[in-house]
VEXNU-635603 format. One line per 8 residues: for each residue x, y, z of C-alpha. Coordinates in steps of 0.2 Angstrom, whole numbers, plus 5000, padded with zeros to 4 digits. Each point is the difference from the previous one (the first is absolute). Layout:
X/Y/Z; ...;
This chain:
5000/5000/5000; 5007/5017/4995; 4996/5011/5016; 5005/5016/4991; 4986/4997/4987; 4988/4997/5014; 5005/5016/5008; 4999/5010/4984;
4982/4993/4997; 4995/5004/5017; 5007/5017/4998; 4990/5003/4985; 4984/4993/5008; 5003/5012/5015; 5001/5015/4989; 4984/4995/4992;
4991/4998/5017; 5007/5017/5006; 4993/5008/4984; 4983/4991/5002; 4998/5006/5018; 5007/5018/4997; 4988/5002/4985; 4985/4993/5008;
5002/5009/5017; 4993/5015/4990; 4985/4991/4993; 4994/4992/5016; 4984/5009/5007; 5004/4997/5018; 5014/5009/5008; 5005/4986/5012;
5001/4988/4986; 5010/5013/4989; 5012/5003/5015; 5003/4981/5001; 5004/4999/4982; 5012/5015/5002; 5008/4992/5014; 5002/4983/4991;
5008/5009/4985; 5013/5007/5013; 5002/4982/5007; 5002/4993/4982; 5014/5013/4998; 5009/4993/5015; 4998/4983/4992; 5008/5007/4984;
5015/5007/5009; 5002/4983/5010; 5000/4990/4984; 5012/5012/4992; 5011/4997/5015; 4999/4982/4997; 5005/5001/4982; 5014/5012/5005;
5006/4988/5013; 4999/4985/4988; 5010/5010/4986; 5013/5005/5013; 5002/4982/5006; 4994/5005/5018; 4987/4991/5011; 4982/5005/4998;
4995/5014/5012; 4988/4989/5009; 5002/5010/5016; 4994/5016/4991; 4984/4990/4995; 4998/4994/5017; 5001/5018/5007; 4987/5005/4987;
4989/4986/5005; 5002/5004/5019; 4996/5018/4998; 4982/4994/4996; 4989/4998/4985; 4990/5014/4994; 4986/4987/4999; 5000/4997/5019;
4995/5018/5003; 4988/5000/4985; 4991/4985/5007; 4997/5009/5016; 4995/5016/4992; 4991/4996/4984; 4987/4987/5003; 4986/5008/5009;
4982/5000/4993; 5000/5018/4993; 5016/4997/4990; 4993/4984/4993; 4984/5008/4994; 5010/5014/4992; 5012/4988/4991; 4986/4991/4991;
5003/5010/4984; 5019/4995/5001; 4997/4981/5000; 5008/4998/4983; 5016/5009/5006; 5000/4991/5016; 4999/4983/4991; 5014/5005/4989;
5011/5005/5014; 4996/4983/5009; 5005/4990/4984; 5016/5010/4997; 5005/4997/5018; 4995/4981/4999; 5010/4999/4984; 5016/5008/5008;
4998/4988/5015; 4998/4984/4989; 5015/5005/4989; 5011/5003/5015; 4994/4984/5008; 5003/4990/4984; 5017/5007/4998; 5005/4997/5018;
4995/4982/4998; 5013/4998/4987; 5014/5010/5009; 5012/4996/5014; 5009/5010/5013; 4999/5019/5002; 4990/5001/4983; 4987/4988/5007;
4999/5010/5016; 4998/5016/4991; 4987/4994/4988; 4990/4993/5015; 5001/5017/5008; 4994/5008/4985; 4985/4988/4998; 4995/5004/5018;
5000/5018/4997; 4989/4998/4985; 4988/4988/5009; 4997/5013/5013; 4995/5012/4986; 4990/4986/4992; 4990/4997/5016; 4996/5018/5003;
4993/5003/4982; 4991/4983/5001; 4991/5006/5016; 4997/5017/4993; 4992/4993/4984; 4990/4987/5008; 4993/5011/5013; 4996/5014/4987;
4992/4986/4989; 4990/4994/5014; 4993/5017/5003; 4996/5002/4982; 4991/4983/4999; 4989/5006/5014; 4995/5016/4991; 4983/5001/4991;
5001/4998/4981; 5008/5015/4992; 5012/5004/5015;
C-alpha cells in the first residue's frame, strides 16, 4: 500500500469537505446549523494541515506526527460541543428546510470515516494509528450530522402536508 497516495487522496477529500461546509454555511436557514458548518469548515482546515504534515514527514523520512494528531483530538471535537448546543426542539424545527444539506453533510462525513477505516485496515504501524485517528474524527462528525438530520426529518414527518 502506498501511504503517500492515501494521504494525497485524503487531502483532496478534506479540501472538498471544507469547501462544502464553508459554502453551505451561508445557505443554511438556521443560524446554529450555519455556525456548526462554519466551525466544521475550520476543523476540516485543521485536518488539511495535519495531513499536509503527514505528507511532509513522509517525504522527509521522519516519523508521522501522531502526537500532534493526538493533541488535536484531545483538545476536543467541535461535534462534542455541537451535540450539546444544537439539538433542541426549536433548532430541529428550524432546520427542516435544510434536510438535503444535512443529509449531504452526513454522507460526506460517513464517506471520510469509511475511507480512513478501510485504509487503516490495510496499513501498519504509525500509518495505521494515524488513519484510525482520522476515522474517529470523521465518525464524530458523521454521528452529529446523522442525529441532526434524523431529528429534523422526524419533525418534518410530523408536520401536516405542505409543511
